[in-house]
ROKEDREN-795270 format. One line per 5 residues: for each residue z, y, x of N, C-alpha, C. Coordinates in steps of 0.001 Angstrom, whole numbers, plus 500000, padded with zeros to 6 digits. Each point is the difference from the previous one (the first is absolute). Layout:
# ROKEDREN-795270
Z,Y,X,Z,Y,X,Z,Y,X; ... $
# end
This chain:
# ROKEDREN-795270
564374,888048,518918,500813,501175,499671,500760,499745,498710; 501260,500410,499954,500795,499818,498791,499558,500972,498933; 500040,499553,498761,499542,500833,498890,500791,501286,499913; 501297,499974,500336,500840,501185,499876,499568,501106,500943; 499238,499670,501032,499533,500998,500958,498611,500529,499650 $
499413,499477,498931,498652,500399,499609,500020,500823,498726; 498957,500787,499822,499680,500560,498692,498724,499324,499547; 500018,499430,498800,498815,499353,499444,499238,501011,499150; 498694,499976,500105,499136,500876,499202,499004,499124,499250; 499940,500169,498694,499078,499235,499168,498820,500904,499647 $
498822,499683,500528,498811,500785,499733,499485,500706,501236; 498750,499708,500373,499411,500564,501206,498973,501074,499733; 500186,500777,498918,499121,501135,499743,500392,501195,500850; 499611,501187,499580,500298,501191,500796,501498,500257,500093; 500713,499857,498876,501437,500263,500005,500753,498973,500831 $
499686,498716,499802,500682,498959,500767,499706,500088,501484; 498756,500301,500338,499624,500130,501408,500721,501172,500653; 500060,501134,499285,500682,501174,500557,501494,499758,500135; 500598,499346,499003,501430,499698,500074,500291,499091,501185; 499151,498987,500206,500177,499082,501134,499920,500746,501324 $
499046,500916,500098,499832,500766,501236,501218,500880,500283; 500483,500689,498978,501156,500870,500193,501231,499207,500434; 500213,498849,499392,501128,499149,500385,499861,499494,501425; 498826,499484,500332,499779,499452,501340,500149,501081,501066; 499478,501191,499718,500124,501096,500956,501452,500443,500174 $
500819,499732,498970,501425,500316,500080,500798,498865,500648; 499312,498941,500431,500667,498895,500686,500516,498906,499097; 499519,499957,498741,500452,498994,499037,498922,498931,499838; 500393,498725,500052,499061,498904,499812,499555,499923,498544; 498712,499738,499804,499410,499991,498669,499257,498692,499765 $
500172,499435,498811,499170,498893,499541,499173,500529,498832; 498690,500064,500193,499093,500551,498994,499309,498859,499273; 500183,499925,498695,499431,498934,499173,498789,500542,499244; 498834,499400,500184,498785,500396,499297,499363,498760,499395; 499757,500016,498681,499526,498786,499336,498519,499720,500218 $
499205,501013,500327,498574,499739,500277,499861,499372,501390; 499163,499029,500246,499021,499416,499084,500505,498775,499225; 501301,499673,500135,500530,498851,499265,499768,500188,498505; 500205,501250,499557,499699,500337,498617,499334,501367,499979; 498839,500084,499364,499258,501249,499944,500426,500863,498832 $
499343,501147,499858,500249,500900,498880,498663,500323,499328; 500085,500725,498896,498788,500366,499261,499192,501071,500705; 500601,500716,500960,499326,501159,500580,499734,499891,501496; 500840,499293,500748,499811,499919,501446,498799,499129,500362; 499308,500380,501056,498843,499243,500472,500285,499237,501284 $
501043,500394,500739,500316,499375,501285,501471,499582,500010; 500428,499424,501124,501417,499689,500164,500652,500951,501006; 499340,501112,500289,500510,500957,500987,501216,500749,499474; 500907,500317,500896,501108,500874,499648,499444,501402,499727; 500663,500741,499125,499626,501391,499692,498551,500128,499557 $
499497,499027,499227,498629,500115,499482,499919,501118,498970; 498958,500813,500097,499753,501059,499026,499130,499441,498881; 500423,500188,498756,499322,499365,498871,499219,500997,499155; 500679,501007,499463,499390,500881,499002,499045,501015,500621; 500337,500541,501155,499227,501056,500642,500271,499923,501492 $
499209,500732,500790,500283,500078,501430,500505,501387,500369; 500372,500812,498982,500421,501372,500247,501515,500152,499912; 500558,500717,500971,501416,500379,499985,500164,501403,499417; 498897,500531,499405,499992,501292,499333,500201,501152,501007; 500441,501139,499538,499997,501208,500823,500839,499852,501266 $
499470,500557,501102,500744,499995,501261,500444,501417,500367; 500023,500884,499017,500352,501400,500210,501507,500179,499890; 500686,500053,501149,501452,500101,500014,500493,501420,499755; 499095,500966,499862,500389,501385,499746,500022,500337,498512; 499166,499296,499212,499809,500398,498605,500137,498867,498989 $
500132,498761,500444,499951,498866,499093,501186,499070,500256; 500657,499561,498931,501179,499143,500141,499654,498659,500646; 498792,499486,499742,499581,498746,500625,499848,500198,501503; 499397,501130,500384,499884,500303,501422,501351,500147,500665; 500974,500540,499270,501353,500142,500543,500623,498637,500263 $
499840,499077,499047,500596,498672,500203,499297,499256,501129; 498683,500240,500182,499310,499457,501173,500712,500444,501270; 500244,501313,500092,500576,500548,501228,501430,499514,500205; 500771,499900,498931,501356,499468,500129,499966,498578,500541; 499083,499192,499486,499908,498614,500459,499608,499931,501475 $
499072,500857,500404,499621,500034,501418,501212,500307,500871; 500773,500978,499592,501171,500401,500780,501064,498912,500034; 499995,499134,498995,500965,498896,499943,499480,498730,500673; 498862,500096,500690,499472,498850,500729,499364,498956,499117; 499325,500419,498950,499396,499064,499049,498854,499201,500607 $
500058,498693,499856,498900,499134,500426,498787,500199,499095; 500228,500169,498717,498901,500184,499048,499200,501256,500343; 500680,501095,500284,499289,501230,500335,499338,499903,501372; 500617,499294,500928,499371,499838,501312,498682,499249,499867; 500015,498916,499224,498775,499221,499793,498961,500804,499235 $
500453,500799,499018,499071,500818,499222,499325,501045,500875; 500756,500634,500869,499431,501035,500874,499000,499419,500986; 500266,498800,500478,499093,499359,500955,498694,499607,499315; 500080,499586,498747,498826,499463,499298,499514,500927,498882; 500174,501310,500175,499581,500950,498966,498482,500117,499949 $
499527,500350,498801,498574,500171,499734,499757,501409,499461; 498780,500515,500110,499694,501310,499425,500225,500001,498491; 500783,500960,499504,500300,500053,498552,500416,501391,499571; 499331,501026,500520,500365,501350,499622,501438,500290,500378; 500782,500531,499048,501392,500322,500273,500950,498836,499824 $
499452,498826,499718,500836,498818,499786,500098,499166,501277; 500944,499080,500010,500122,499026,501079,499574,498652,499430; 498774,499597,500308,499495,498689,499602,499917,499130,501240; 500088,498687,499825,500054,499101,501152,499019,498847,499834; 499630,499416,501122,499244,498751,499995,500971,498892,499585 $
499727,499354,498893,500934,499017,499439,500379,498908,500998; 498978,499362,500556,500255,498829,500845,500663,500386,501318; 499531,501101,500598,500621,500449,501244,501444,500392,499800; 500278,500684,498885,501365,500424,499692,500928,498794,499846; 499620,499060,499126,500853,498827,499758,500193,499179,501267 $
498926,499845,500772,500090,499221,501235,500967,500642,500980; 499997,501339,500070,500894,500700,500929,501457,499827,499599; 500279,500069,498689,501376,499811,499530,500464,498578,500295; 499169,499016,499679,500383,498607,500220,500184,499703,501483; 499104,500500,500814,500091,499745,501444,501288,500565,500577 $
500384,501211,499579,501225,500614,500506,501236,499205,499591; 500038,499525,498766,501165,499251,499529,500094,498636,500668; 498876,499315,500114,500020,498672,500622,500363,500081,501484; 499694,501123,500626,500299,500160,501423,501451,500404,500260; 500700,500428,498936,501376,500472,500193,500933,498800,500144 $
500822,499950,501036,500871,498832,500233,501072,499795,498937; 500289,501009,499201,501052,499876,498988,499457,499713,498603; 498677,499776,499875,499396,499733,498698,499470,498576,499937; 500421,499253,498992,499492,498653,499726,499280,500012,498658; 498761,499523,499980,499218,499961,498766,499987,498584,499442 $
500359,499863,498741,499940,498701,499327,499032,500099,498819; 499001,499137,500000,499019,499962,498912,500511,499042,498930; 500690,500555,498997,500569,499180,498944,500343,500875,498801; 499942,499409,498820,500387,500725,498796,501507,499895,499803; 500620,501101,499651,501405,500003,499618,500023,499954,498476 $
500171,498811,499470,499906,499777,498550,501393,500085,499392; 500381,501182,499570,501328,500223,499462,500779,500947,500889; 501264,500213,499663,500820,500906,500790,500205,499453,501408; 499959,500855,501027,500308,499548,501359,501393,499386,500050; 500181,498934,500753,501312,499323,500047,501083,500890,500586 $
501235,499795,499550,501119,500827,500433,500228,499931,501496; 499692,498828,500626,500251,499854,501430,499110,500890,500866; 498944,500558,499397,499172,500933,500763,500736,501306,500285; 500973,500328,499173,500701,501265,500203,499105,501182,499646; 499960,501001,500884,499206,501209,499750,498524,499642,499817 $
499449,500346,498852,498605,499673,499680,499323,501201,499352; 498781,500276,500435,499187,501056,499393,498860,499344,499230; 499894,500310,498717,498901,499478,499187,498941,501089,499894; 498838,499729,500587,498898,500969,500043,498722,499313,499538; 500092,499351,498856,498893,499174,499512,498927,500799,499274 $
500219,501297,499822,498947,500868,499518,499597,499769,498560; 498809,500490,499661,499549,499936,498611,499609,498607,499537; 499897,499058,500943,499567,498646,499636,501100,498978,500238; 501220,500389,499679,501148,499104,500130,499746,498702,499239; 500302,498876,500637,499755,498710,499355,500831,499888,498725 $
499477,499276,499030,500674,499892,498708,501378,499366,500131; 500134,499030,500917,501297,499326,500177,501058,500977,500479; 499647,500849,500957,500955,500979,500510,500280,501075,498954; 498966,500462,499298,500185,501013,498966,500927,499505,498900; 499816,498746,499595,500848,499437,498956,501442,499868,500474 $
500181,499624,501259,501352,499873,500551,500696,501358,500052; 499241,501047,500367,500575,501346,500050,500371,500481,498603; 499139,499731,499034,500282,500404,498623,501262,499306,499491; 500143,498736,500328,501179,499241,499574,501255,500557,500654; 499903,500360,501271,501154,500499,500747,500449,501371,499496 $
499050,500862,499677,500315,501376,499629,500187,500195,498502; 499526,499050,499204,500071,500163,498566,498954,500961,499468; 499088,500412,500866,498948,500933,499616,498717,499250,499652; 499292,500522,499037,498686,499456,499689,499024,500541,501043; 499180,499147,500583,499069,500437,501036,499068,501077,499474 $
499810,501017,500805,499039,501045,499691,498722,499712,500771; 498879,500400,499445,498734,499745,500685,498941,500972,499518; 499004,500247,500863,498831,500756,499591,498806,499439,500754; 498804,500473,499642,498788,499528,500661,499481,501021,501001; 499612,499544,501163,499225,500777,500951,498575,499476,499965 $
499042,500881,500135,498598,499602,499993,499380,500295,501366; 499073,499153,500437,499402,500076,501327,498575,500533,499900; 499635,500904,500913,498668,500608,500000,498995,499136,500766; 498710,500087,499635,498958,499230,500698,499699,500566,501393; 499434,499154,500856,499559,500383,501347,498515,499669,500126 $
499237,500962,500552,498544,499894,500082,499556,499899,501458; 498952,499202,500264,499401,499947,501332,499254,501304,500269; 500279,500634,501129,499429,501311,500334,498473,499979,500018; 499386,498930,500504,498542,499996,500128,499283,499819,498658; 500765,499800,498922,499374,499885,498680,500069,501307,499213 $
500560,501053,500599,500098,501308,499348,498748,500812,500330; 499395,500585,499001,498777,500787,500180,500359,501420,500447; 499863,500266,501303,500388,501297,500535,498932,501068,499804; 498883,499645,499354,499048,501041,499617,500491,500726,498746; 500971,499372,499312,500617,500605,498816,501426,500444,500321 $
500768,499129,500615,501384,500295,500364,500037,500841,501281; 501121,500645,500243,500166,500769,501241,501463,499938,500437; 500252,500357,501260,501351,499953,500553,500598,501404,500028; 501198,500100,499409,500715,501276,499990,501416,499765,499507; 500972,500683,500589,501356,500044,499451,500108,501220,499098 $
500921,499960,499059,500174,501162,499119,500310,501243,500831; 499286,501057,499752,500147,501267,500722,499811,499812,501515; 499312,498909,500396,499716,499704,501412,501274,499865,500825; 501071,499537,499362,501284,499901,500682,500054,498768,500887; 500341,500204,501276,500128,498884,500941,501459,499585,500094 $
500245,498711,500001,501359,499485,500117,500138,499160,501251; 501032,499143,500084,500215,499175,501189,498816,499081,500262; 499409,500136,501179,498868,499151,500358,498730,500368,499288; 499986,501134,499271,498851,500348,499173,499198,501162,500535; 498879,500286,499306,499083,501032,500449,499738,501061,498948 $
500517,499838,498788,499666,500897,498914,498858,499467,499155; 499450,498867,500414,498944,499326,499224,500331,498520,499948; 501149,499700,499399,500584,498667,500124,499776,499100,498787; 499522,500552,498899,499769,499213,498794,498503,499931,499705; 499578,498891,499423,498646,499909,499466,500073,500391,498526 $
499140,500930,499590,500036,500557,498658,498741,499635,499227; 500191,499458,498805,498886,499633,499122,500027,500925,498779; 498966,500838,499804,500027,501012,498946,499500,499479,498656; 500587,500507,498934,499530,499706,498652,499776,501308,499253; 498881,500081,499271,499819,501144,499111,500697,499690,498675 $
499952,500935,499054,500744,499826,498749,499539,498757,499236; 498698,499795,499916,499486,498847,499273,500437,498693,500641; 499931,499940,501324,500417,498785,500711,501502,499762,499839; 500767,501073,500063,501454,499879,499839,500351,499490,498607; 499408,500595,498982,500298,499586,498624,499644,498528,499779 $
498869,499571,500565,499582,498600,499858,500966,499075,500729; 500477,500449,501169,500950,499187,500759,501302,499824,499220; 500520,501078,499452,501253,499932,499239,499837,499088,498787; 498870,500127,499305,499763,499140,498831,499951,498541,500402; 499318,499696,501120,499928,498621,500485,501349,499473,500432 $
500812,500873,500589,501337,499623,500448,500878,499606,498817; 499946,500797,498960,500838,499735,498830,499529,498770,499228; 498687,499744,500025,499455,498862,499246,500025,498701,500796; 500197,500091,501320,499931,498816,500858,501061,498965,499680; 499677,498744,500264,500922,498894,499716,501135,499996,501021 $
501228,499991,499505,501188,500100,500842,500694,498651,500167; 500849,499920,501004,500827,498814,500211,500980,499837,498846; 500112,498794,499486,500925,499729,498897,501419,499852,500528; 500956,500533,499258,501398,499818,500338,500526,498683,499445; 500905,499394,500759,500741,498866,499458,501062,500561,499044 $
500530,499140,499155,500942,500456,498983,501209,500708,500616; 500513,499459,501110,501191,500578,500607,499711,501311,500732; 498690,500321,500189,499624,501221,500696,499699,501153,499044; 499930,499726,498711,499460,500958,499041,500757,501317,499970; 501310,499980,500228,500781,501230,499922,500292,500602,501364 $
499414,499456,501057,500239,500511,501342,499217,501291,500216; 500678,501108,500358,499291,501271,500168,499313,500102,501362; 499122,501003,500139,499393,500308,501289,500842,501045,500702; 500025,499935,501341,500604,501077,500767,499064,501206,499950; 500560,501166,499715,499202,501193,499775,499107,500350,501189 $
500485,499733,501227,499246,500399,501181,498911,499040,500418; 499850,498890,499311,498987,499014,500396,499339,499407,498762; 499671,500866,499039,499437,499531,498746,498551,499547,500175; 499585,498978,499263,498579,499640,499996,499160,501177,499523; 498800,500112,500543,499152,501141,499689,499644,500051,498512 $
499881,498826,499369,499665,500006,498575,501170,500475,499138; 501232,499822,500475,501161,500517,499278,500007,501526,500075; 499677,500547,501172,499903,501454,500143,498911,500535,499071; 498828,499329,500006,498872,500452,499179,500339,499994,498519; 500863,499093,499578,500333,499888,498579,500829,501178,499501 $
500550,500799,500930,500820,501143,499587,499157,501213,499632; 498701,499950,500273,499119,501110,499647,498719,499948,500804; 498875,500459,499427,498710,499857,500670,499892,500751,501321; 500799,501046,500197,499920,500776,501236,501106,499638,501001; 500844,499041,499642,501175,499713,500835,499627,499563,501411 $
498916,499246,500153,499607,499542,501340,499497,501160,500861; 499403,501025,499375,499518,501160,500744,501155,500843,500539; 501187,499798,499449,501185,500693,500498,500935,499026,500729; 499497,498792,500239,500757,498971,500709,499203,499475,501172; 499758,498697,500063,499337,499419,501178,498544,500414,500180 $
499357,500570,498969,498600,500403,500122,499832,501520,500036; 501073,500715,500351,499913,501461,500031,499065,500454,501123; 499148,500991,499736,499015,500431,500987,500425,501207,500823; 501225,500501,499812,500409,501244,500654,499974,499846,501520; 499604,501091,500664,499971,500019,501463,498835,499265,500615 $
499006,499590,499169,498861,499227,500487,498700,500675,499573; 498966,499849,500832,498696,500597,499719,498912,498996,500359; 499158,499676,499044,498896,499060,500208,498943,500683,500876; 499715,499481,501209,499035,500662,500889,498587,500041,499430; 499700,499142,499027,498651,499999,499415,499795,501172,499050 $
501081,500445,499354,499888,501087,499022,500742,501258,500431; 500885,499846,501028,500872,501093,500447,500941,500472,498898; 500271,499097,499065,500928,500327,498917,501044,498897,499837; 501081,500354,499340,501030,499006,499701,499497,499102,498879; 500089,498672,500156,499556,499089,498938,500939,500067,498790 $
499547,499401,498901,500828,499920,498801,501214,499093,500253; 499786,498906,500713,501078,499062,500354,499603,499292,501299; 500969,499431,500677,499756,499347,501292,500826,498725,500091; 499391,498961,500529,500727,498791,500380,500129,500028,501521; 501238,499920,500504,500223,500042,501443,500334,498615,500534 $
499534,499729,501218,500343,498767,500710,500653,500372,501320; 501024,499254,500377,500750,500255,501219,499877,498816,500945; 499818,500279,501275,499851,498935,501003,501199,499059,499954; 499727,498686,500047,501055,499013,499814,500280,499164,501242; 499093,500015,500993,500266,499255,501227,499495,500789,501201 $
500462,499625,501188,499685,500766,501206,498512,500001,500307; 499303,498941,499669,498563,499914,500268,499194,500919,499080; 500602,500428,498914,499291,500843,499046,499008,499238,499154; 500163,498695,499921,499067,499169,499222,500439,499820,498555; 501274,500283,499705,500542,499829,498649,500561,501327,499504 $
499686,500327,498730,500457,501259,499422,500625,499743,498623; 501178,500601,499780,500794,499831,498789,499622,501071,498979; 499737,499609,498747,499689,500983,498960,501313,500639,499543; 500205,501245,500362,501289,500673,499838,500368,500158,498525; 501188,499510,499641,500510,500169,498651,499372,499101,498958 $
499189,499010,500424,499278,499163,499046,500689,498653,499769; 501342,500022,499956,500721,498816,499572,499522,499634,498600; 499858,498716,499751,499406,499623,498715,500425,498606,499559; 499973,499797,498678,500215,498668,499441,498723,499485,499331; 498856,500664,500262,498728,499485,499525,499737,498617,500584 $
499340,499153,499239,499609,498706,500547,498978,500216,501112; 499933,499054,500925,499205,500206,501211,498532,500285,499716; 499395,499274,499090,498582,500228,499693,499787,501399,499437; 500945,500477,499196,499914,501341,499439,500118,501053,501097; 500874,499755,500973,500153,500944,501104,498687,500158,500759 $
499375,498880,500356,498746,500054,500756,498943,500763,499197; 499867,499663,498725,498985,500648,499163,500250,501499,499874; 501233,500386,499683,500305,501403,499731,500008,500844,501272; 500618,499508,501058,500100,500812,501215,498645,500197,500668; 499045,499112,499720,498650,500188,500531,499206,501040,499209 $
500568,500540,498924,499355,501121,499305,500356,501327,500666; 500928,499987,500932,500391,501215,500705,498921,500348,501028; 499449,501196,499979,498984,500382,500980,500499,499820,501437; 499201,499297,500793,500390,499674,501365,500568,498606,500130; 500462,499438,498887,500563,498640,500015,499127,499031,499211 $
498761,500385,499735,499130,499161,499175,499702,498651,500647; 500134,499907,501316,499785,498732,500711,501285,499515,500668; 501125,500462,499516,501282,499703,500644,500287,498513,500073; 500482,499576,501164,500516,498649,500209,501504,500120,500200; 500752,499170,499285,501453,500142,499965,500679,498958,500894 $
500844,500487,500906,500817,499096,500812,501203,499503,499208; 500444,500822,499046,501095,499623,499109,499839,500773,498713; 500224,499336,498895,499989,500677,498700,501435,500312,499565; 500113,500865,499023,501317,500416,499554,500741,498893,499274; 501290,500185,499824,500807,498995,499313,501372,500546,499646 $
500836,499146,499442,501340,500361,499562,501043,499114,500659; 501175,500559,500263,501132,499136,500329,501260,500573,499354; 500909,499113,499691,501228,500367,499298,501039,500428,501028; 500680,501082,499715,500931,500608,500939,501415,499953,499431; 500925,499396,500720,501374,499842,499529,500931,500930,500769 $
500923,500658,499307,500961,500860,500673,501336,499977,499267; 501055,500377,500707,501352,500024,499450,500288,501316,499298; 500962,499980,499097,500550,501240,499463,501042,500474,501009; 499504,500564,501088,500843,500278,501161,501141,500966,499748; 499823,501076,499203,501145,500891,499780,501198,499289,499374 $
499738,498937,499262,501078,499250,499372,500512,498874,500895; 499118,499423,500811,500341,498766,500702,500367,500168,501470; 499514,501065,500662,500199,500140,501442,500988,501104,500332; 500730,499827,501116,500873,501077,500468,499204,500945,500911; 500666,500965,500576,499317,501023,500781,499355,499512,501268 $
500367,498789,500462,499374,499440,501199,499086,498830,499659; 499563,499942,498732,499008,499032,499538,500545,498583,499840; 501337,499851,499958,500591,498681,499765,500119,499734,498507; 499847,498744,499622,500187,499596,498615,501492,500075,499674; 500359,500819,499016,501411,500193,499683,500682,498694,499633 $
499287,499133,499289,500586,498734,499564,500111,498985,501130; 499270,500208,501092,499990,499046,501110,499669,500774,501279; 500975,500699,500589,499741,500946,501090,499402,499386,501276; 500027,498679,500132,499368,499418,501192,498482,500131,499943; 499477,500320,498812,498559,500174,499830,499646,501484,499969 $
499066,500376,500839,499493,501372,500039,498513,499939,499662; 499482,501033,499379,498595,500000,499600,499234,501110,500711; 498695,499771,500160,499150,500970,500687,498598,499959,499433; 499298,501136,500079,498605,500043,499611,499798,500169,498515; 498815,499582,499527,499599,500289,498631,500861,499325,498940 $
500681,498937,500354,500868,499347,499017,501156,500916,499602; 500287,501033,500812,501066,500942,499670,499543,501054,499006; 498698,500113,499766,499495,501008,499084,499410,501209,500692; 499796,499927,501327,499182,501017,500643,498549,499557,499852; 499052,500911,500135,498598,499648,499834,499203,500538,501174 $
499125,499159,500533,499147,500438,501098,500341,499296,501302; 498987,499827,500843,500202,499357,501293,501044,500722,500834; 499854,501312,500113,500876,500780,500862,501432,499951,499493; 500177,500224,498693,501337,499972,499438,500642,498625,500171; 499209,498936,499798,500502,498643,500164,500509,499774,501420 $
499192,500399,500981,500391,499829,501401,501217,500859,500340; 500066,501211,499425,501132,500888,500271,501309,499403,499487; 499963,499414,498818,501207,499364,499458,500343,498760,500835; 498987,499293,500512,500254,498904,500927,500672,500484,501268; 499549,501143,500497,500619,500581,501198,501474,500288,499759 $
500308,500596,498843,501392,500301,499682,500829,498733,499837; 499455,499013,499303,500733,498744,499800,500319,499343,501336; 499039,500020,500918,500231,499427,501324,501097,500739,500757; 499983,501308,499927,501019,500795,500700,501384,499818,499367; 500031,499941,498658,501281,499779,499333,500582,498642,500385 $
499155,498972,500012,500474,498656,500355,500454,499950,501449; 499289,500692,500891,500385,500024,501414,501369,500647,500169; 500257,501073,499261,501300,500658,500077,501106,499059,499544; 499780,499277,498922,501001,499052,499510,500258,498897,501016; 498948,499537,500663,500174,498952,501014,500823,500508,501183 $
499988,501324,500215,500837,500583,501059,501404,500317,499502; 500266,499719,498727,501303,500285,499424,500175,501438,499570; 498891,500705,499807,500045,501406,499624,499655,500185,498525; 500374,501142,499466,499568,500387,498669,498653,500693,500142; 498962,499526,499317,498672,500616,500155,500007,501484,499656 $
499280,500771,500795,499848,501432,499762,498737,500236,499181; 500126,500734,498896,498854,500260,499129,499261,501253,500456; 498666,499972,499969,499251,501211,500332,500261,501069,498946; 500067,501266,500386,500259,501066,499022,498953,500008,498885; 500414,500380,498807,499083,500060,498859,498923,501061,500192 $
500183,500892,500981,499008,501027,500297,498821,499454,500790; 500120,498773,500520,498902,499364,500728,499140,499200,499034; 498795,499658,500428,499120,499211,499127,500593,498625,499737; 500500,499344,501057,500594,498670,499805,501258,500088,499161; 500824,501009,500250,501227,500157,499241,499742,500303,498538 $
498993,500825,499737,499659,500333,498611,499508,498769,499253; 499164,499193,500663,499493,498783,499369,501131,499003,499770; 500855,499819,500996,501137,499083,499875,500915,500439,498869; 500274,501284,499925,500877,500524,498954,499411,499757,498614; 498689,500177,499875,499350,499766,498708,500113,498532,499595 $
499758,499107,500935,500018,498568,499707,501392,499523,499601; 501000,500466,500733,501327,499413,499826,500890,500741,499016; 499717,501287,499732,500891,500707,499076,499361,501176,499274; 498942,500575,500541,499453,501215,499403,499190,499771,498748; 499382,498832,499863,499143,499731,498842,500832,499545,498808 $
499449,500208,498817,500623,499526,498765,499736,498502,499868; 501063,499202,500018,499853,498544,499964,499334,499515,498718; 500096,500783,498927,499423,499551,498730,498488,500169,499960; 499467,500858,500855,498551,500243,500004,499398,499819,501389; 500678,499291,500886,499601,499897,501399,498618,499374,500153 $
499135,500674,500781,498666,499515,500328,499736,500280,501480; 499119,499251,500635,499699,500209,501419,499558,501436,500280; 500366,500501,501187,499767,501399,500328,499497,500142,501430; 498963,500830,500181,499574,500421,501330,500914,501120,500481; 500087,500196,501303,500752,501136,500527,499266,501285,499630 $
500760,501024,499624,499419,501303,499654,501097,501045,500096; 499600,501262,500129,500981,501068,500183,500895,500177,498777; 499588,499476,498851,500838,500072,498815,501287,499198,500126; 500044,499070,500958,501204,499203,500227,500986,500701,500928; 499552,501061,500695,500830,500700,500977,500924,500997,499304 $
501189,500246,500546,500854,501055,499451,499312,501358,500130; 500279,500932,499086,499408,501343,500104,500373,500646,501332; 499144,500894,500466,500262,500705,501252,500306,501455,499705; 500972,500558,500704,500386,501387,499775,498936,500938,500552; 499857,501141,499374,499019,500972,500447,498937,500232,498940 $
499246,501047,500166,498981,500386,499011,498633,499446,500372; 499944,498706,500324,498740,499372,500363,499198,499690,498746; 498682,500088,500131,499129,499656,498880,498825,499161,500488; 499531,499125,499107,498792,499237,500278,500024,499280,501329; 498995,500273,500818,499834,499322,501274,501153,500289,500952 $
500525,501229,499967,501114,500356,500874,501231,499149,499691; 500218,499720,498713,501148,499184,499604,499874,498591,500569; 498808,499409,499888,499791,498663,500546,500206,499981,501513; 499490,501018,500663,500141,500068,501458,501457,500139,500407; 500757,500793,499238,501424,500162,500304,500758,498693,499770 $
499660,499284,498944,500654,498719,499726,499631,498965,501051; 498748,500027,500468,499575,499063,501037,500732,500277,501308; 500105,501279,500360,500696,500368,501239,501468,499613,499926; 500636,500260,498848,501404,499624,499819,500168,498490,500117; 499079,499240,499401,500088,498541,500031,499983,499474,501430 $
499060,500471,500808,499883,499482,501365,501174,500452,500864; 500478,501203,499761,501171,500486,500737,501227,499144,499681; 500215,499735,498706,501161,499208,499588,499845,498533,500402; 498756,499526,500032,499783,498607,500402,500321,499813,501479; 499602,500956,500818,500323,499922,501434,501501,499990,500215 $
500729,500810,499235,501461,500043,500113,500621,498666,499595; 499411,499354,498981,500485,498666,499571,499716,498947,501065; 498849,500079,500628,499639,499008,501014,500863,500082,501241; 500453,501162,500378,500711,500182,501279,501243,499122,500128; 500927,500022,499031,501152,499095,500127,499611,498534,499868 $
498937,499727,499221,499528,498627,499864,499519,499482,501342; 499236,500864,500711,499480,499587,501311,501122,499835,501006; 501017,500894,499910,501123,499917,500928,500786,498710,499817; 500168,499594,498705,500760,498784,499706,499266,498767,500495; 498629,500027,499940,499214,498863,500460,500054,499853,501496 $
# end
């Protein structure tokens, strides 16, 4: 196949995989470049496409009240491969959509490899993609190779921005003491594939909590290299010890909050709770929710075994850190995610400054659709800013302040105000309904053109 008839995609994560799927479904040939296993990263464990690294949760699936749930539904309506695989491999997680990591990634990879218009190349793209490739989507995510990052910085004249993401530990289910821990979702809320008792809860009294916080703050941490010293953390994925350093009660109002839970042994709400969420379909692995950490591994084992119910915990994976690179997108990208200085390059996923699995895949979906429209000789149609995807796209490309730009999850604060005297929950519901209505209207001409 001639290069001019292809769209090249660099990066086989969630964004790159979704972009490839959207292009192929639109009848455009795709060459997908993924450097693993030729070159690994600090965080990935496999060479699978769309591997989930930090968590197995896609967060809320409530399309009536939550902006994340709205973007889930928009993606489903747009034929998202990522959402199709997530729905097939969902796990019990209360009101959230959590997935079996391996089943999810395998389903995405199998679908792409089976598509006649998708070619997978296992190779690193070290530097800017060559001009002869023509239309190219860069979806290298938070772990963009240094060679490519340096080439982009040189091309744009921008100093690379970066922050740290921290990874939470995973525990073997049979090592959790269920005579102390119990299963319950907050307020007994059942979500997709769930029963209302989807989390394992480990209770702490005040003395145990205070001792845990003291141990967390005193524990030996991973040392930064000199070039990492000024790199900030992303607010939504901070290490637990960073949260604890903001105040002794901060964890009780964050990842260790006990609200909506009742210890069956005492029939009372505990002082604090550590929650674990199912991480694989077999139910043999459980993720410690919100326990991203930069503690050294020996410290993690010692400290986390002081948590009641985890005193004999065996860890399938311990926590860690990885460096996350992203563009100053409001300054560098146009409204269709193309690099202003080099329009043949389009960007997708976390490198654009969106944060989260779902948001990354959603931006990949848009990048794929925009590229498909260009290949048909059309001007890409942008989703309305009243939709979840449109609001996120608008924030990335023009709505955010370029001087203070930081990665952002989708939220109703990014949506335009809605007319009417709505308050609280009613306002969110009205914005969600408007988003899906406007998204359907945007999809209709897109589907007709395809």
